[in-house]
C-alpha positions in Angstrom: 0.2 0.0 0.0 0.9 3.3 -0.7 0.4 6.5 1.1 0.8 10.0 0.6 4.3 10.4 2.7 5.7 7.5 0.6 5.3 3.7 0.0 5.5 1.2 2.6 5.8 -2.7 3.1 2.5 -4.3 3.5 1.7 -3.9 6.8 1.1 -7.3 8.5 2.7 -9.3 11.5 5.9 -10.1 9.5 6.7 -6.4 8.4 6.8 -3.1 10.1 6.5 -0.1 8.4 6.8 3.0 11.1 8.8 5.6 8.9 10.3 5.6 5.8 13.5 4.8 6.5 12.8 1.4 8.6 14.1 -2.0 7.1 11.7 -5.2 7.4 12.3 -7.3 10.6 14.0 -10.5 9.7 12.0 -13.7 9.5 12.6 -16.1 12.2 15.1 -18.7 11.5 14.3 -21.3 9.5 14.2 -25.0 11.1 14.9 -28.0 9.1 14.2 -31.3 9.5 17.3 -33.4 9.0 15.2 -36.8 9.0 13.3 -35.7 5.8 13.9 -38.0 2.7 15.4 -34.6 1.1 18.2 -34.1 3.2 19.1 -38.0 3.4 19.3 -37.8 -0.2 21.8 -34.6 0.0 23.6 -36.7 2.8 24.3 -39.9 0.4 24.8 -38.1 -2.9 27.6 -36.0 -1.0 29.0 -39.1 1.0 28.7 -40.9 -3.0 30.7 -37.7 -4.4 33.7 -37.7 -1.4 33.8 -41.5 -1.5 34.2 -41.6 -5.7 37.2 -39.2 -5.4 41.0 -41.0 -5.6 42.5 -40.7 -2.1 46.1 -38.9 -2.1 48.8 -41.6 -2.1 50.4 -41.9 1.1 53.4 -39.3 2.5 56.5 -41.9 2.2 55.7 -41.9 -1.9 57.1 -39.2 -3.9 54.6 -37.8 -6.0 55.6 -36.9 -9.8 56.7 -33.5 -10.5 53.4 -31.5 -12.2 54.1 -31.5 -15.6 54.5 -28.0 -17.3 51.6 -26.6 -18.3 51.3 -25.4 -22.2 52.1 -21.6 -21.9 48.8 -19.8 -23.4 48.7 -17.7 -26.3 48.5 -14.5 -24.3 51.4 -15.8 -21.9 53.8 -16.2 -24.9 52.8 -12.5 -25.9 53.6 -11.4 -22.4 56.8 -13.1 -22.9 57.9 -11.6 -26.0 56.6 -7.9 -24.8 58.9 -8.5 -21.9 61.8 -9.7 -23.7 61.6 -6.8 -26.2 61.3 -4.2 -22.8 64.4 -5.9 -21.7 66.1 -5.4 -24.7 65.2 -1.8 -24.8 66.1 -1.0 -21.4 69.6 -2.7 -22.2 69.7 -0.4 -25.3 68.9 3.1 -23.1 71.0 1.7 -20.7 74.3 1.2 -22.9 73.1 5.1 -24.5 73.0 6.4 -21.2 76.4 5.1 -20.4 77.8 6.4 -23.2 76.4 10.2 -23.1 78.3 9.9 -19.6 81.7 9.1 -21.1 81.1 12.0 -23.5 80.1 13.8 -20.5 83.2 13.2 -18.9 85.5 13.6 -21.7 84.0 17.0 -22.8 84.6 18.4 -19.1 88.4 17.2 -19.2 88.6 18.8 -22.5 86.8 22.0 -21.2 89.4 21.7 -18.3 92.5 21.4 -20.4 91.3 24.4 -22.8 90.7 26.5 -19.5 94.0 25.5 -18.5 95.5 26.3 -22.1 94.0 29.6 -22.0 95.0 30.4 -18.7 98.8 29.3 -20.0 98.4 31.9 -22.4 97.2 34.4 -20.6 100.1 33.9 -17.9 102.5 34.1 -20.9 101.2 37.3 -22.4 101.1 38.9 -19.1 104.5 38.2 -18.3 105.3 39.2 -21.9 104.2 42.6 -21.1 105.7 43.0 -17.9 109.0 41.8 -19.5 108.4 44.4 -22.1 107.7 46.8 -19.7 110.8 46.5 -18.1 112.8 46.4 -20.9 111.3 49.9 -21.7 111.8 51.3 -18.5 115.9 49.9 -18.4 116.4 51.1 -21.8 114.6 54.5 -21.2 111.8 54.3 -24.1 108.8 55.6 -23.2 106.4 53.8 -25.8 107.0 51.8 -28.8 104.3 53.9 -31.5 103.2 51.5 -34.4 103.6 52.6 -37.7 106.9 55.0 -37.0 
């Protein structure tokens, strides 16, 4: 039955609908008659099924190793994909190692060039100092270009 406030369960002795949010009360526990022919048939069927299953071998006998299962097409595809990924990762690792070696070499070369430039600068400064000393010693004030 439905009222103006919302729908409710049917009002009888099993359900109570005092508010729209209320839940139906559970039914009493079902009682089973285990002596009924239906239950006895189920018991005998279950017993026959258990008896028909092979018993496990005694613990003293070593069981045969399980046969290798045939790999599915999906498993083979995943294995091929994993092999490709491993190959790509190995190539990436080799490239990164080569780049690292190049960076180290370039750094050493850069340091060598800096050292060479510094040596040239020092030699140029020493030359200028030597020229200045020679001029002052000889009394020449300046050497003018073009004259």
